LUMKE-36195 format. One record per residue (C-alpha): residue in three letters; x, y, z. Coordinates in pm, whole numbers, plus 50000, padded with zeros to 5 digits. Example, Ala and Ser with C-alpha at 12.3 -4.5 7.8 and 13.67 -1.06 7.14 Angstrom:
2
Ala512304955050780Ser513674989450714
***
This chain:
254
Met500125000250018Gln502485025350082Asn504735015149775Ser501275023249582Ile500855062449728Lys504445065449680Leu504075056649341Leu500865079549267Glu503165106349446Asn505485105049241Cys503445105248935Arg501675135049052Leu504765158149160Tyr506165144848779Phe502925158448655Phe502935190748760Lys506985195248722Ser505765188848338Val503235210748319Val505535239148493Lys508795229248260Asn506145225147929Lys503865255248013Lys504905277447680Phe503855240047503Ile500935236447693Val499215277447672Leu500615271247321Ile498085241347254Phe495395258247460Ile494945287647295Tyr494895274846937Leu491895249447105Ile490405283047217Phe490525291246896Ile489185267546661Tyr486085261346868Ser484985294846936Leu484465300246577Tyr481395282646618Leu480345314246859Phe481105338746642Leu480505327046250Asp477535323646134Val476845285345937Gly477845297845575Thr481235309845699Met481845284445909Ile481145258545654Lys483915279345419Val486235282145747Ala486285243745817Gly484715228145502Glu486755208345241Asp489435230845103Gly489035256545389Pro491405273145591Ile491155248245887Glu491755217545652Tyr494935231945506Phe495965244545853Thr495745205045950Phe498305200545634Phe500655226245756Ser500595210246127Phe501125173345924Ile503725186545748Val505835206445979Ala505625177946200Ser507285156745936Ile509865180445892Phe510725183446295Phe510595143746308Thr512855144046037Lys515395165946183Ala514875149146520Tyr516125119746365Leu519085134246221Val520285148246537Ile519095120346791Lys519825090146561Asn516055076046662Lys514385053446403Phe511355057146573Phe511615096646496Ile511905089446086Leu508855067046130Leu506625093146272Ala508045116845985Ile506875091645736Val503715091645923Phe503015125745962Phe503835136945569Val502025107945440Gly499185118945699Ala499465156645533Gly499375144245135Glu495845127945246Glu494475156845359Ile494765171845073Ser494425144144839Trp497995143644726Gly497335180644592Gln494325166344355Arg492135196744375Ile495635221344355Phe496345208344058Lys493875194643881Phe494025161243787Ser491745132243809Thr491545103144000Pro492785069743813Asp489265046343753Ser490955014143926Leu490835040844253Asn487685060444156Arg485445028944146Ile487105021344514Asn486935052144662Val483675067744861Gln484345100444770His485885092244425Glu489665112144517Phe492975108844464Asn493615091044852Ile493705058745070His491545072045373Asn488505072245164Ile488215041444957Glu485535022045091Thr487305000145384Phe489255026145541Asn486485051645533Gly484055058145778His481115056445569Tyr480075028745293Phe478845041044909Asp475325040945042His476635067745307Thr475145046745606Arg478055050245885Lys480005018045967Thr479864999746297Gly481134972546499Leu483914954346318Ala483874972245987Lys484705008246205Leu487464990946340Leu489984993346049Thr488515032245939Ile491055056545935Asn489815080146198Tyr489535049646438Leu493155042646400Tyr494405078046431Lys492185076046744Ile493915047846853Phe496795061746757Trp496805099046970Leu495195077847210Ser498075052847265Phe501085070947182Gly499945107647390Ile498045095047689Leu498675060247755Leu501995053747697Pro503445081147937Ile500645071448192Ile502095035848183Val505845040548186Met505115065048471Leu502715037648691Asn505455008848594Lys509425011248618Lys510164979148436Ile507934989148144Phe509325026748143Phe512935009248151Leu511894984847832Ile510475016147633Lys513185033747706Ser515785006147599Ile514235000247247Lys514425044047219Ile510115046647174Pro510085086247258Ile507955090847539Pro505545123947512Pro504835143547841Leu501365137048007Ser501235176648037Ile501125175647645Gly499435143947545Ile496315152447743Phe495435179547558Phe494325151447319Phe491725134947566Val490945179247602Asn490505179547229Trp487975153847214Ile486215161847514Val485515195547384Phe484625182847000Lys482045158547176Ile480475186947380Val480515210247038Ser478745183446806Ser476325171947098Tyr475335207647226Leu476565237947043Leu475945232846656Ser472585250446511Pro469925228946459Asn468455217546104Glu471645230545914Pro473235215945550Met475205179045683Ala478485200645544Tyr478135225745896Tyr478015195546056Tyr480825181545885Thr482995209945986Val483105197146388Ser485425170746262Glu488065190646083Val488125212246352Met488865183646641Glu491245168946365Ser493215201746340Gly493115199546681Thr494965171146699Ala497555179846377Phe498405207946610Ile499165189946913Phe500975167546727Leu503175199346584Val503865209746941Leu505015174647037Ser507615169046720Tyr509045202446809Tyr509685194847190Phe510895161047073Phe512935181546853Ser513695205647114Gly515325174147344Tyr512805182347640Tyr512155142347644Asp515685134547759Asp515395116448134Lys512555134648226Ile511315106048462Asn514235088248556His513055094548962Leu509675074648907
***
């Protein structure tokens, strides 16, 4: 019992030290989340669709966040030589390309027939292939096992596992911490990772209670774009955090 109490106390102390150490990152994320969700309070439906809809500023800022995160993870790899960083760089580079359908609407090229037949939105990307899209061709929403392979669901599992569960587990278990450290998996600070959960909670509140009723479907899709932009920005901040070297031995005292 005493060991458990001591462990929890150490975790509490680590978390608050991490908050103080990373306060500039925390403030930056906090400001951005307030900004993007407060748009629903100040913009009318039509303007919100333009801002957070297809090819709107929010979507392009998500692309920007992913591409900059990819750059910082690449730089982190070049400095630290940790192969997990180059893997993350590839993941976010692909995410950036997928976000804008690899520039299809910018460069105005058509979708190949083979891809067009299996892509729900008939776009040049992978995430809208029916297997990975959240909807079938008839626009019904996927449930059960079919939902597990959708990109949105896999993305949620990724930020939940990497940004929240990983730092919690290594705080609570020394053996796992030393195992993770030995294979050099980068460990995000929980004081930053917790914002993935905050972003998701705010998304649920806005989508359930704050959106105007009886509006075009495009309006209701915007909140998913806003939430995705929030997670992308948190990953951008994390990429800079790792590149800056703030992750080194943060929890050795546990």
